[in-house]
C-alpha positions as CSV (number, residue, x, y, z in Angstrom):
1,M,2.9,-17.9,-10.8
2,P,-0.2,-19.4,-8.8
3,N,-1.8,-20.7,-11.9
4,H,1.1,-22.7,-12.5
5,L,2.2,-23.8,-8.9
6,M,-1.3,-25.0,-8.2
7,L,-0.5,-28.1,-10.1
8,T,2.8,-28.6,-8.5
9,I,1.1,-28.4,-5.1
10,H,-1.6,-31.0,-6.2
11,E,0.9,-33.5,-7.4
12,S,3.9,-33.0,-5.0
13,V,2.1,-31.9,-1.8
14,A,-1.5,-32.8,-1.7
15,H,-1.1,-36.4,-3.1
16,P,1.8,-37.5,-1.0
17,T,0.2,-36.4,2.3
18,E,-2.9,-38.7,1.7
19,L,-2.4,-41.3,4.5
20,D,-3.9,-44.3,2.5
21,R,-1.3,-43.6,0.0
22,A,1.5,-43.5,2.5
23,L,0.3,-46.8,4.0
24,G,0.5,-48.5,0.7
25,Y,-3.3,-48.7,0.3
26,E,-3.2,-47.0,-3.0
27,A,-0.1,-48.6,-4.5
28,N,-2.0,-50.6,-7.2
29,Y,-3.3,-47.7,-8.9
30,A,-2.1,-44.4,-7.8
31,G,1.2,-45.2,-6.2
32,T,2.5,-44.7,-2.8
33,S,4.4,-41.7,-1.1
34,Y,8.0,-40.8,-0.2
35,I,6.2,-39.5,3.0
36,T,5.6,-42.1,5.7
37,P,4.2,-42.1,9.3
38,A,7.9,-41.7,10.4
39,T,8.1,-38.3,8.7
40,I,5.9,-36.6,11.0
41,G,7.8,-34.0,12.8
42,K,10.5,-33.8,10.1
43,R,11.5,-31.0,7.7
44,I,10.5,-31.7,4.1
45,A,10.3,-28.0,3.0
46,S,11.8,-24.6,3.8
47,E,10.6,-22.4,6.6
48,H,8.7,-20.3,3.9
49,C,6.3,-23.1,3.2
50,T,3.3,-23.6,5.4
51,F,0.4,-25.7,3.7
52,V,-3.1,-26.2,5.0
53,G,-5.8,-28.7,4.3
54,D,-9.0,-26.9,4.2
55,R,-12.6,-28.1,3.7
56,T,-14.3,-24.9,4.8
57,S,-13.0,-22.1,2.4
58,P,-15.9,-20.4,0.4
59,R,-16.0,-20.8,-3.4
60,A,-13.5,-23.7,-3.3
61,L,-14.3,-27.0,-5.1
62,G,-13.4,-29.2,-2.3
63,T,-15.5,-27.4,0.5
64,V,-18.1,-29.3,2.3
65,G,-20.2,-28.9,5.5
66,Y,-19.4,-32.4,6.6
67,D,-17.6,-35.2,5.0
68,D,-19.1,-38.6,4.0
69,E,-18.5,-40.1,7.5
70,G,-20.2,-37.1,9.2
71,V,-17.1,-35.5,10.4
72,K,-17.6,-31.5,10.5
73,A,-15.4,-29.8,7.8
74,S,-12.3,-28.0,9.2
75,T,-8.9,-26.7,8.4
76,F,-5.6,-28.3,9.6
77,T,-2.0,-27.9,9.1
78,I,-0.1,-30.3,6.8
79,I,3.3,-28.6,6.9
80,D,4.1,-25.9,9.3
81,K,7.1,-23.8,8.3
82,G,8.6,-26.7,6.5
83,I,7.9,-29.4,9.2
84,F,5.5,-32.2,8.1
85,R,2.8,-32.3,10.7
86,N,-0.5,-33.9,9.6
87,F,-1.7,-36.5,6.9
88,Q,-5.2,-36.3,5.4
89,T,-7.2,-38.9,7.3
90,T,-10.6,-40.5,7.7
91,R,-12.1,-42.1,10.8
92,E,-10.7,-45.5,10.3
93,Q,-7.2,-44.1,9.5
94,A,-6.8,-41.5,12.2
95,H,-5.7,-43.8,15.0
96,L,-3.0,-45.3,12.6
97,V,-0.8,-42.1,13.1
98,G,-1.9,-41.4,16.8
99,D,-4.8,-38.9,15.9
100,K,-7.8,-38.8,18.2
101,E,-10.1,-37.7,15.4
102,S,-10.4,-37.5,11.6
103,H,-9.5,-34.6,9.5
104,G,-12.7,-35.0,7.6
105,C,-11.3,-36.4,4.2
106,S,-13.7,-39.2,3.4
107,Q,-15.7,-38.7,0.2
108,A,-17.4,-40.6,-2.4
109,D,-18.2,-39.2,-5.8
110,S,-22.0,-40.3,-5.7
111,W,-24.5,-42.0,-3.6
112,A,-23.6,-45.3,-5.2
113,T,-19.9,-45.4,-4.6
114,V,-17.8,-46.2,-1.6
115,P,-16.4,-43.3,0.5
116,F,-12.6,-43.3,1.1
117,Q,-9.8,-40.8,1.7
118,R,-9.8,-37.9,-0.9
119,M,-7.7,-34.6,-0.5
120,P,-9.2,-31.5,0.7
121,N,-8.5,-28.0,-0.7
122,V,-4.6,-27.6,-0.2
123,Y,-3.1,-24.2,0.1
124,L,0.3,-22.7,0.5
125,K,0.0,-19.8,2.9
126,A,1.1,-16.3,1.6
127,G,4.2,-14.6,2.7
128,S,4.6,-11.2,4.4
129,S,2.6,-8.3,3.1
130,D,5.7,-6.4,2.0
131,T,6.9,-9.2,-0.2
132,T,5.8,-8.6,-3.9
133,L,6.2,-10.3,-7.1
134,E,8.5,-7.5,-8.4
135,S,10.9,-7.9,-5.1
136,L,10.9,-11.7,-5.7
137,I,12.1,-11.1,-9.4
138,A,14.6,-8.5,-8.3
139,G,16.4,-11.2,-6.2
140,I,17.0,-13.3,-9.3
141,D,20.2,-12.9,-11.4
142,D,19.3,-15.6,-14.0
143,G,15.9,-17.3,-14.0
144,V,12.5,-18.0,-15.5
145,L,9.1,-16.9,-14.7
146,I,6.5,-19.5,-15.2
147,D,2.9,-18.8,-15.9
148,G,0.1,-21.5,-16.4
149,R,-0.2,-25.2,-16.5
150,G,1.6,-27.4,-19.0
151,S,2.7,-31.0,-19.5
152,Y,4.0,-32.8,-16.3
153,S,5.4,-36.1,-15.0
154,I,5.9,-37.4,-11.5
155,D,6.8,-40.8,-10.3
156,Q,4.8,-43.3,-8.2
157,Q,6.2,-42.0,-4.9
158,R,5.6,-38.4,-5.7
159,Y,9.3,-38.0,-5.3
160,N,10.8,-37.3,-8.8
161,F,9.1,-34.9,-11.1
162,Q,9.2,-32.7,-14.2
163,F,6.8,-29.7,-14.9
164,G,6.4,-27.5,-17.9
165,G,4.1,-24.4,-18.1
166,D,2.1,-22.4,-20.5
167,A,4.2,-19.2,-20.9
168,F,7.7,-18.2,-19.9
169,W,9.7,-15.0,-19.3
170,E,13.3,-14.8,-18.9
171,I,14.7,-13.1,-15.8
172,K,18.2,-11.3,-16.1
173,G,19.9,-9.2,-13.6
174,G,16.5,-8.8,-11.4
175,K,14.4,-7.7,-14.5
176,K,11.8,-9.6,-16.3
177,L,12.6,-9.6,-20.1
178,G,11.0,-11.1,-22.9
179,M,9.0,-14.4,-23.4
180,I,10.9,-17.6,-24.1
181,S,9.7,-21.1,-25.0
182,K,10.5,-24.8,-24.5
183,V,11.0,-24.7,-20.8
184,A,10.6,-27.4,-18.1
185,Y,12.1,-27.8,-14.8
186,Q,13.0,-31.1,-12.9
187,G,13.4,-32.0,-9.2
188,R,12.9,-34.3,-6.2
189,T,10.0,-33.1,-4.3
190,P,11.7,-32.4,-0.8
191,D,14.6,-30.9,-2.4
192,F,12.3,-28.5,-4.5
193,W,10.3,-27.4,-1.6
194,Q,13.4,-26.7,0.5
195,S,14.7,-24.5,-2.1
196,C,11.9,-22.1,-1.8
197,D,13.2,-18.9,-0.3
198,G,10.2,-16.5,-0.7
199,T,6.4,-16.3,-1.5
200,A,4.6,-13.0,-2.1
201,G,2.0,-11.5,0.2
202,P,-1.8,-12.0,0.7
203,S,-2.6,-9.4,-2.0
204,Y,-1.0,-11.8,-4.6
205,W,-2.6,-14.9,-3.4
206,R,-4.9,-16.7,-5.8
207,Q,-7.0,-19.9,-5.8
208,Y,-7.5,-22.3,-8.8
209,G,-9.5,-25.5,-9.3
210,T,-9.2,-28.8,-10.9
211,T,-12.1,-31.2,-11.7
212,G,-10.3,-34.4,-12.8
213,D,-8.5,-35.8,-9.6
214,A,-8.6,-39.7,-10.1
215,K,-8.2,-42.3,-7.5
216,G,-9.4,-45.7,-6.5
217,E,-10.4,-48.8,-8.2
218,P,-13.2,-48.5,-9.5
219,T,-12.0,-44.8,-10.3
220,Q,-13.7,-41.9,-8.5
221,I,-13.4,-38.3,-9.6
222,N,-12.7,-35.5,-7.1
223,S,-12.8,-31.6,-7.5
224,I,-10.6,-29.6,-5.4
225,S,-9.0,-26.1,-5.2
226,H,-5.3,-25.0,-4.6
227,G,-4.1,-21.6,-3.8
228,C,-0.7,-19.7,-3.3
229,S,1.0,-16.5,-4.2
230,P,3.9,-16.0,-6.6
231,T,6.8,-18.1,-5.1
232,R,10.5,-18.3,-5.7
233,F,12.8,-21.4,-5.9
234,R,16.7,-21.4,-6.1
235,Q,19.1,-23.7,-7.8
236,I,16.3,-25.8,-10.0
237,N,17.3,-27.7,-12.8
238,V,15.8,-25.9,-15.8
239,L,15.8,-27.8,-19.3
240,V,15.0,-27.3,-23.0
241,T,12.1,-29.6,-23.8
242,D,12.6,-29.8,-27.5
């Protein structure tokens, strides 16, 4: 569900597509990334996955008129139908990956701190209008519906991860059954997103925010929003947590 997947998007899509992380500039505090400049143009997700960086969406926490380098806010594609296209960039970074202009991702958390690269709102685009939550569930013989945020862990390259949730329902024979507990799932980021085989339509799309995105030394805090529709993944390793 969107109120769960927003955290997975934040940790496994938004963070590894920060260019300073990919170049090793954040290695000391927040790690690096499994994505590098050589990944541009290569597949890292399924055709159902198109992600955008958006600094313009109304009522989103990462929305601005201009970034802290005076670049007008815009929307840009990060992953296009599974193909990695663009890093999040600032003016000083853009030329390092052959871009002629910044994507407007420079931000400080106050007038007294140094602006540097921070993530925009990152969204997974909805699927076709005829794809419903019910049709996604109907295609599952044995699975779990995950709702809400829970504990999580992800490595320094944003490559290996484990996510829990807040509430879980068993799916059997295409039907949502009773609640279950003690569930988490594990995966490697590119394998996980390449296993996506459907996302519900625009009427199911929801946006959620987070206010505690820490980065940099001294640490600065960023507030951003992430959005998606209910999304289905195949052959994921699901485990009992205790």
